[in-house]
N, C-alpha and C positions, 0 to 999 in steps of 0.2 A: 575659500570654495570649501562645501560642507564636504563630509566623507561619504552622504549619496553622490554627489555629482565627480567626486575622482573615481568612486566605481565603476560608475554610467560612464565616465570615457573613458577608464582603463580597459574597457570591452572591445574596445575597438582597435586595441593595442596589433599590430602584428604579431606581438610571441604570443599572444591569445587565441588568435587566428587561427596559427598552424598547432597550435596546442589541441582547437576544435577537431583541426581536417587529422590529425593523428588519431584522436579517436574514432572516427569515423572510418578511416580507413582501415585500420587494427579491425574490424569487424570484420573487412573481406578479405580474407586472406588469399584470394586470387589473384587479387589489384594490386597493380604498381603505381606509385608516384614518382616521376622525375621532375625535379629544380633544376634549374639552371640560372645563372647569374651573370646579369652585367653580359659582357660579347658571347659569352661560352654558347648559348641557344644558337647561334650563328652556327658555329661547328658541330655541335653533338648532335642539333634536331634533324639533318640531312643525314648523317649516319644513322641516326634511330629511324627515321622512314624510311630508308633503302633496306633494313633489316626488318623492322617489322609495319610497313606501311597499314596494318589493319589497326592501330593503336590510336585511339581518341585522342587528339589534342584541343584543351580547353585555354 
């Protein structure tokens, strides 16, 4: 596999996507991002939605 092929494949890596997200999100100082891992979403999303129902989910 060539160096170019390795770099093209690496751009779909989750850590690369997270870094892209942090660069975009850092430009919007009044925005927040919440990440949940595994089963935590079931617990926290209900609580956050009850406090801030206006927050968009993606």
